C-alpha positions, 0 to 999 in steps of 0.5 A: 499499500503507497499512501502518502499524507498529501496523496489527497491532492492526486485523487479528482472527485468526481461530482454535480452529475446532470442528464441533457434533456434528450439524454445525449450527454452526461455532464459532472465536473472533476476537482483538481488539486492546485498546492502551488494557489492552495486551492481547488479547481474544477473542470467540466467534462461529459461523456457522449452518447456513445459514453466516450469521455471529453473534458470541455474545460479546464480549470475555471468552472463552478458546479451551479450550472444547468444544461440542455441540448446544446451546452452548459449555462454557468455562474461564476462569482464577478471577482470585481464586484461583491456579491454578484455573478456572471454567467456563462454559456460553454458549447457541448462542440467546444470553443471559449465560453461566452458571457449570457449576463451579470447578475447583481445578486450571487447565483446559488442553483439554476434550472433551465425553464425554456430557451429565455427564463431561467429559475435562480436560488440567489442570495438576498439581503438588504446589503445586496439591493442595496448595490445591485443597482449601482454602476461599477463607478458609484459601486467602487465609490459606496464601498470604499465609503462603507468600508469603515462598517467592516469594523462592526457588525450587527446581529438581529435574528439566529443563526446570524452566522451559518458554517461554510457560508459565514455572516448570514444575518437577515440573507436569504435564498429567495427564488427568481426568474430570470428572462435572458431575452428581456434581461429582466429578473423578476423575485418570486419570494419576499426577502424574508424567505429562505427557499431550501429546495423546489421543483418546476412543473413538467408544463411550465405552469407553476413552481413548488418549493419548500421554505422558511419565512422568518425575522427573528429565528428560524424555524426548524420546520420548512412549508410547502407552497405553489407559485403559479406562473398565471395568478403571479402568486404563491400559497402556502399548501396547508394540510392541517398537519405539523410536517417539515418538508423537503425535495418536492418533485413532479411526477405527472401531475402529482408531486412527490415529497419527502416530510416528516413531524419530528415528533418521536425521534427530534429533528433527525427523524427519518422523512417518509415520501407522501404524495400531493396529487393533481389539484394540491388539496390532498396529500397521503403518506404512500408508505407508513412503514418507510423507515429510511434516510434520504442521501448516502451519509457514508463518510470519506475525505475524498469526495468534494460536492454533489449531486442529485439523491433522488430523481422521479423517472416514469412516476417512480421517485428513484432515491439513494438510502444508507442502508447499514454501511452501503448507499444504495438506489431504490424506487418506490412508486405511487402506491408506496411500493418499495424497490431495492434496486443496487446492492452495492459495496460501498457508496453511491453518492448521487445520480441522474436520470434519462427519460428513456430509463437510463440512470447515470451515477457516481459512486465510490464502489468495490474500494474503488475512487469516484467514478462515473458508473451507468447501471444497468441489469441491477449493476453499476458499470464504471464508465470513466476511469478518472482516478484509476491510476491514482487507485492503481497506486495505492493498491487499497485492500478490502478492510477486514470486518468484525461482527459483535453483540452488545445488549443483544445487538448486531453490530459490525466494524471494520479494521485496516492492517498496518501496511506490511503487517506481520504476523507476531509483531506488535502494532499501536492502534487507532480507533476512530469514530465518524461525526453526525452521529447520523452518519456512517463509516463503511466500506468506501476509500479514507484517505486518513484511515489508509494513511495512518495504516501506512504509518504503521497503526491498525485503524479501527471503526464501528457504527454505534447506536446513534448512526444512520443505516438502521432505521429511528429506533437504532438512530435515536439517542437523544438524551443518552449521548455518551451512554449506549453509544460510548458501551458500543464503542468500548465493546468494539474496542474488546473486540478488536483487541481480542481478535487482533493479538498483535495489537499493542494494548498499552499502545491506543489511540483514539480520535473523531471529529464532530460527534466524533469529536464529542466521543472523544472527549467524553472517553477521555473523561471516563477511560485511561484506557488510551495512550492519546487521543486526538478530539477534533471540531468537538462539542464539550460543553452543551451549556455554552453550544446552545449559544454558539452553535448555528445549529445550537439553539435547536441541535442541543435541546433536540438531542439532549432532551434539555435546554439551558433554561429549564433543564441546565443540569441535564446538559450539565451532565452529557457535556464532557467538560463535567468529567475534566478533572478524570482525565488522564489521557494526553490530548491533541485538539484540532479546531477552526476559527471558521467552526460555527457548528461546532465553535472553536471555544468548544475546544479551548474550554476542553483544553483549557480544563485538561491544561489546569488539571495538568494533563499533556494536551495542546490544541492546533488552531486553522485560520480560516478553515470551518467545520469541513476543515478535513474534507475540503480545507485548504490542501495545505492545511489538510495536510498539516492537519494529519501531521499534526495527529499523526505525530502526536500519536507517535511521540506517544506511542 
C-alpha cells in the first residue's frame, strides 16, 4: 500500500452529474487540487451518447450549472464586484465560453425553464439590494465609503452565521425568474423567505418549493408552497399536518415530497414519502412503514461537492438511501411499493436519470475512488477511469470485517491492518469515530484511515447506536449521548483487541471529529485505556454550545431533551467538560476559527480544563477554516492537520 500524507491532492473527486434533456450528454465536474495556490479547481467533463469521455473546460468553472441540449449554463462569482455573478454558456461542441449576462446577486442554483427563462436561487439581503442597481463607478465609491462598517457587525436574528457560509444575518436564499431575452429579474419570494428546495412543473405552469419565513429566529420546519405563473402568486399548501417538507418532485400531475413530523425521534427523524395530488388539496403518506434516510451518509474525505440524491422517472421516485454501512439506489411508486434496485459495496453518492430509463451515477464502489457508472441490469457498470492511476498506486485492500454483539444488538465493524503487517509483531492502533452522529463509516476509501495504516497503525471503526442506516430506533440516542454509544464503542474496542493479538493493548489511541470529537472528549473523561487522543472540531459543553453554534438553539435541546433554562443540570451531565478532572489521557485538539457548527470555544474550553488539571495537551487552530477542514479545507491545511495528529500519536506510542 503506497499512501502518502498529501496523496489526497492526486485524487480527482467527481460530482454534480447532470444529463441533458435529450439524454445525449452526461455532464459532471472533476476537481483538481492546486497545492501551489492552495485551492481547488473544477473542470467540466462530458460523456457523449457512446459514453466517450471529453473534457470541456480546464479549471475555470463552478458546480452551479444547468444543461440543455446544446451546452452548459453556469455561473461564476464576479471578482470585481462583491455579491455579483457572471453567467456563461459553454457549448458541447467546444470553443470559448460565452458571457450571457451579469447579475447583481450571488447565484446558488440554476434551472432551465425554456430557451429564454431560468429559475434561479439567489442570495438576497438588504446590503445586496443596496448595491445591485449601482453602476461600477458608483459601486466602487460606495464600497470605499462603507469599508468603515467592516469594523463592526450587527445581528438581530438567529442563526446569524452558518458554517461554510459565514455571516448570514438577514440573508435569504430567494427564488427568482431571469428572462435572458429581456434581461429582467423577477423575484418570486419575499426578502424574508429562505427557499430550501424547489421543482418546476412539467408544463411550466408553476413551481413548487419548500421554505422558511422568519425575521427573528429560523424555524426548524419547512413549509410548502406553489407559485403560479398565471396568477403570479404563491399559495401555501396547508394540510393541517405539522410536517416539515423537503424535495418536492413532480411526477406527472402529482408531486412526491419528503416530510416528517419530527415528533418521535426529533430533528433527525427519517422522512417519509408523501404524494400530493393534481389539485394540491390532498396529501397522503404512501408507505407508513418507510423508515429510511435520503442520500448517502457514508463518510469519506475523498469527495468534493455533491449532486442529486433523488429523481423522478416514469412516475417513480428514485432515491439513494444508506442501509447498514452502504448507500444504495431505491425506487418507490405512487402506491408506495418500495424496491431496492442495487446492493453495492460502498456508496452510490449521486445520480441522474433520463426519460428512456437510463440512470447514471457517481459512486465509491468496490473500494474504488469516485467514478461515473451506468446502472444496467441491476448493476453499476463503470464508464470512466478518472482515478484509475491513483487507484493502482494505492493498492488498497478490502477492510477486515468484525461482527459483534452488545446489549443483544448485532454490530459490524472494520479493521485496516498496518502496511507491511507481519504476524507476531506488536503494532499500535487507532480507534476512529465518525461524526453525525447520524452518519456511517463503511467500505469506502478514506485517505486518513489509509494513511494512518501506512504509518504502521491498526485502524478500526464501527457504527455505534446513533448512526444512520438502521432506522429511527437505532438512530435515536437523544438524551443518551455518551451512554449506550460509549458502551458500543468500548465493546467494539474489546472485541478488536481480543481478535487481533498483535495490537499492543498499551498503545491504542482514539480520534474523531464533530460527534466523533464529542465522543473523544467523553471517552477520555471516562476511561484511561487509550494512550493518547486527538479531539477534532468537538463539542465539550452543551450549555455553551446552545448559545454559540449555528444550530445550537435547536440541536442541543433536541439531542439532549433538555435546554439551559429548564434543565441545565441535564446538559451539564452530558457535557464532557464536567469530567475534565478525571482525564489523564494526553490529548490534542484540532479546531478551526470559522467553525460555526462546533465553534472554536468548545475546543478551547476542554483544552483549558486539561491544562488546568495538568494533563498533557495541545490545541492547533486553523485560521480561515470551518467544520469541513478534513474534507474540503485548504490543501496545505489538510496536510498539516494529518501531520499534527500522527505526530501526536507517534510521540506517545
